[in-house]
NURO-686963 format. One record per residue: residue in three letters; x, y, z of N, C-alpha, C, CB in turn. Coordinates in steps of 0.2 Angstrom, whole numbers, plus 5000, padded with zeros to 4 digits. Glycine has a CB too. Example, Ala and Ser with C-alpha at 12.3 -4.5 7.8 and 13.67 -1.06 7.14 Angstrom:
// NURO-686963
ALA506649725039506249785039506649845039505749785045/SER506449895035506849955036506450005039507049975029/
This chain:
// NURO-686963
MET578148525909577748575913577148535915577448635908/PRO576948515922576148495924575748525920575948515931/ARG575048495919574448525918574048535924574048495913/TYR573648605924573248595930572548625928573548635937/PHE572248605932571248625929570848675935570648525929/PHE570548715932570248745937569448755935570548815938/ASP569148715942568448695942568148755946568248625944/LEU567448765945567148815947566448775949567148865942/PRO566548755956565948705958565348745962566148645963/ASP565248815961564748845963564248855957564948895967/GLY563548845960562948845956563048795952562848905954/SER563048805946563048745940563948735939562548775932/LEU564148665941564848655941565048665934564948585944/LEU565548695934566048705926566648685928566148785924/THR566748625924567348585924567748595919567248525923/ASP568448615921568848645915569248575913569448705917/GLU569048565907569248505902569948515899568848495896/VAL570148575898570748595895571348595898570648655892/GLY571248635904571848635909572248695907572348565908/GLU572848705910573348755909574048725910573148835914/MET574448725905575148705908575548775913575748685900/LEU575748745919576148795923576648765926575648815927/SER577048805930577748765932577648725937578148805934/ASP577248745942577148705949576448735953578048715954/ASP576348715959575748715962575648775964575748675967/ASP576248805965576148885967575948925961576948915970/ALA576248915956575848955950575248945948576248945944/ALA574948875949574248865949573948895954574048795949/ARG574148905960573648935965573649025962574048925973/ARG574249045961574249105959573849125952574849105958/SER573749075949573249075942572549075945573448995935/ALA572449045950571749025952571349095954571748965959/GLN572049125959571849205962571649245956572649245966/ARG572049245951571849285946571049265942572449265942/LEU571149215941570349185939569749215944570249085940/LEU569949195949569349225955569249285956569449205963/SER569849325955569749405955569349425948570449435955/GLU569449395942569149425937568449405937569449405932/LEU568249335939567549325941567149355945567549285943/VAL567549385950567049425955567049505952567349425964/GLU567549525949567249595945566849595940567749635941/SER566749515936566249525931565549495933566449505925/ARG565449485940564849425941564449475947565249325945/SER564249525945563849555953563149515955563449645952/GLU563149455952562649405957562949365963562449345953/LEU563649385963563949365969563649385976564649375969/TRP563349445975563049475980562449425983562849535977/ARG562149405978561549375980561749295982561149395974/ASP562249265977562349195979562749195986562749145972/GLY563149245988563549235993564149205995563249215996/ARG564249165988564849115990565149105983564749045996/PHE565849105980566049065975566649045976566049095970/SER566948985972567548965973567848945966567448905977/VAL568448935967568848895961569348855965569348955956/GLU569248785961569548725963570148715960569048685963/VAL570648685962571248685957571448605958571948745958/PHE571548575951571648505952572348495948571048465950/ASP572748445950573348425947573148375940573848395951/ALA573648355935573448325929573148265932574048315925/ASP573348225938572948165941572148185942573248135949/ARG572048245943571348265946571448265954570848215943/MET572048265956572048275964572048355966572748245967/LEU571548365971571448435973572148465976570848445978/VAL572248515972572848575975572648605979573148625971/GLY572148655978571848685983571148715981572348745986/ARG570848755985570248785984570248865987569748735987/LEU570048895983569948985984569348995985570149035980/VAL569049025991568349035991568249115993568048995996/VAL567849145990567449215991566849215995567249245984/GLN566849246000566149246004565949316004566249206011/ALA565349326001565049396002564549396006564849405997/GLU564349456009563949466015563849556014564349436022/THR563049556014562749616015562449646021562349626011/ALA562549686025562449726029561649746030562949766029/GLY561249726034560549746034560049686034560349796029/
């Protein structure tokens, strides 16, 4: 199984040094969705910062995909 890494580039960059063994790129994308969902629920400052993302890289550190949440408040 290949290893995938999930970096958090917004604010202070958090680089995943350990990664996770997953079956393929699709499984890595689903894992990124779960991770971003958990982070959005636990981080109320998202509304202040406006944007948050997770970048998925394969074992060669080639970008597999990026998932971005954009928060906007009315008024």
